[in-house]
C-alpha positions in Angstrom: 20.0 -29.0 -3.3 19.3 -25.3 -3.1 17.6 -25.4 -6.6 15.3 -28.2 -5.4 14.2 -26.2 -2.4 13.4 -23.1 -4.5 12.0 -25.1 -7.4 8.9 -26.5 -5.7 6.1 -24.1 -4.9 5.1 -23.6 -1.3 1.6 -24.9 -2.0 2.9 -28.1 -3.4 5.2 -28.5 -0.4 2.3 -27.8 1.9 0.2 -30.5 0.3 3.1 -32.9 0.6 3.6 -32.0 4.3 -0.1 -32.2 5.0 -0.1 -35.7 3.6 3.1 -36.5 5.6 2.3 -34.9 9.0 -1.4 -34.3 8.9 -3.5 -31.1 8.8 -2.4 -28.2 10.9 0.1 -25.4 11.1 3.2 -27.7 11.4 2.8 -28.6 7.7 2.7 -25.0 6.7 5.7 -24.1 8.8 7.7 -26.9 7.2 6.7 -25.8 3.7 7.6 -22.2 4.3 10.8 -23.1 6.1 12.0 -25.4 3.3 11.1 -23.0 0.4 12.4 -20.0 2.4 15.7 -21.7 3.1 16.3 -22.2 -0.6 15.4 -18.6 -1.5 17.4 -17.0 1.3 20.4 -19.2 0.7 20.4 -18.2 -3.0 20.2 -14.5 -2.3 22.8 -14.7 0.5 25.2 -16.4 -1.8 24.6 -13.8 -4.6 25.3 -11.0 -2.1 28.6 -12.6 -1.2 29.6 -13.1 -4.8 28.8 -9.5 -5.8 30.8 -7.8 -3.0 33.9 -5.7 -3.7 37.1 -7.7 -3.1 39.2 -4.5 -2.5 38.6 -4.2 1.2 39.1 -7.9 1.7 42.4 -7.8 -0.1 43.5 -4.7 1.8 42.8 -6.3 5.2 44.6 -9.6 4.2 47.6 -7.6 2.9 47.8 -5.8 6.2 47.9 -9.1 8.1 44.4 -9.2 9.6 43.0 -12.4 10.8 40.2 -14.2 8.9 37.7 -13.3 11.7 38.6 -9.6 11.5 38.4 -9.7 7.7 35.0 -11.2 7.8 33.8 -8.8 10.6 35.2 -5.6 9.0 35.3 -6.2 5.3 32.7 -8.8 4.4 29.8 -8.2 6.8 29.5 -4.4 6.2 29.1 -5.2 2.5 26.6 -8.0 2.6 24.6 -7.2 5.7 22.3 -4.6 4.1 21.5 -7.1 1.3 21.0 -9.9 3.8 18.6 -7.9 6.0 16.7 -6.8 2.9 16.3 -10.5 1.8 15.2 -11.6 5.3 12.6 -8.8 5.5 11.3 -9.6 2.0 11.0 -13.2 2.9 9.2 -12.4 6.1 6.7 -10.3 4.2 6.2 -13.0 1.7 5.7 -15.7 4.3 2.9 -13.7 5.9 1.1 -13.4 2.7 1.8 -17.0 1.6 0.8 -18.5 5.0 -2.8 -17.3 4.3 -2.9 -19.3 1.1 -1.3 -22.3 2.8 -4.0 -22.3 5.4 -6.6 -22.6 2.7 -5.1 -25.9 1.6 -5.2 -27.3 5.2 -1.9 -26.1 6.6 -3.6 -24.3 9.5 -3.4 -20.7 10.6 -5.6 -17.8 9.7 -6.1 -19.1 6.1 -7.8 -22.1 7.5 -10.0 -20.0 9.7 -10.8 -17.8 6.7 -11.9 -20.8 4.6 -13.9 -22.3 7.4 -15.8 -19.1 8.1 -16.5 -18.7 4.4 -17.8 -22.3 4.1 -20.0 -21.7 7.1 -21.4 -18.5 5.7 -20.1 -16.6 8.8 -19.4 -13.4 7.0 -18.6 -11.4 10.2 -15.8 -13.9 11.0 -14.7 -13.8 7.3 -14.5 -10.0 7.4 -12.6 -10.2 10.7 -10.1 -12.7 9.2 -9.5 -10.5 6.2 -9.0 -7.4 8.3 -6.5 -9.3 10.5 -4.6 -10.5 7.4 -4.5 -6.9 5.9 -3.4 -5.5 9.3 -0.6 -8.0 9.5 0.6 -7.3 6.0 0.5 -3.5 6.5 2.3 -3.7 9.9 5.0 -6.0 8.4 5.4 -3.6 5.5 5.7 -0.6 7.9 8.2 -2.3 10.2 10.2 -3.5 7.2 10.3 0.1 5.7 11.5 1.5 9.0 14.2 -1.2 9.4 15.4 -0.5 5.9 15.6 3.2 6.7 17.6 2.5 9.8 20.1 0.4 7.7 20.7 3.3 5.3 
């Protein structure tokens, strides 16, 4: 199931959801959520598979409960990778949402396309600046969070 979620591009999912639920941001949210769940699930599973088994075995040998083993041996190993994946997906979703809006999935991409079709170049410039601002702010916040993790 996970491969199916990742295998279909967000734009295709958005077009399917626009046909299913109509024009608007709900179709875009569904497309991003479905594709994002597949990507995040894959990377989360890979982080768990790649972790060092030594701390887990040591805690189990000393008689720790499963909850304590997860809390003190598993999470410290996978949490940085998980946070990195979530931040990357958030950055991607902001960029992709602009494109999805252009195919009718609502949001600022829809406003951008509408202002371009109406030859309202002031509004077009404002939309582009807002998109750039959102991407830059997300990148700055993501970099600071990653610094805090390290």
